[in-house]
N, C-alpha and C positions, 0 to 999 in steps of 0.2 A: 234791141236785139242786134247782136254782132253778125257780120257777114258770114262767120263760121258756124253760126247756129243752124240747127236742122229742125224743121217743123215736122212733128209726127201727127198725122191726121187720122181720124176715125175711118177705118176701111169700109168698103162696100160689103154688106153682108149677103147680098144676092137674094134670090127668090122673093123680090119685092119688099124686102125688109130694109127700112131706111134708118132705124134707130135701135138702140140697145141700152140696157141698164148697166152702168159702170159698177161692177161688184166690188172690185178692190184694185188698188195699185200694188203690184208685185215689186216693181223697181221704185225705190224711194229717191227723193231729190238728193243729188250728190252722188248717187250710185253710178258706177261705171258699167255700161252694158255693151255687149258685142252684138253684131248683126245676128238676128234669130233668137236672142234672149227674150223672155216674156217680160213685157212692160206692165200689162194690166189684164184683168179678167173681166169679161162682159157677158151679158145674157140677153139673147133676143127672145122673141115669142117661141122660137123653135129649138134653141140650143144654147148651151154655155160654150164660150170659146175664149181663146187667149189672143191678145194683141201682142205681136212681137216687134222688136226693133228692126227697122229696115236698114239702119246704119249703126256703126259703133260710135260711142261717145259717152258723155256724162250727162245724167238727167239734170237739166237746168230748172225746169218748171213743170208742174202739173197744171193743166188748163181746165180741168173739170174735177169736181169732188166725187169721191166714192158715194154711191147712192143716187147719183143724178142720171138723167137720160142724156145720151150723146147721139148725135146724128151723123150719118155718113158724110165725110168731107170736112167736118168741123175740126178745128185745132184741138188736139188732145194733150200733147206734151211738147216740150222743146229739149233738144239735146245740144250740149255745148260741144263745139268742135275743139279747136286749139285754144284753150283758155286756162289760165292759172287756177289751181285748186281753190275752191271757196269763193271765187269772184262772182258776185251777182247771182247767187242761187236763191230762189224764192218760190213760194206758192203764189199763184195768181188768182 
């Protein structure tokens, strides 16, 4: 991981909910996202919601598979900061 990489973590869902089902990745590896863009869709026991990018960058890696359970605080994705196009992009 480069020092310019940004780790995107699963947010806290509140109301005592510590995990969610990762329904789908909206942003694919290699996609450029801006702050506030939808990265993924998740579903808790109470609602479906979207996870948005906290910073701008290029999706470097997905760290969970669609259909898996993700927990608050876990690493969900990585954004590349200042990196050349196509350098070291992969699924983990």
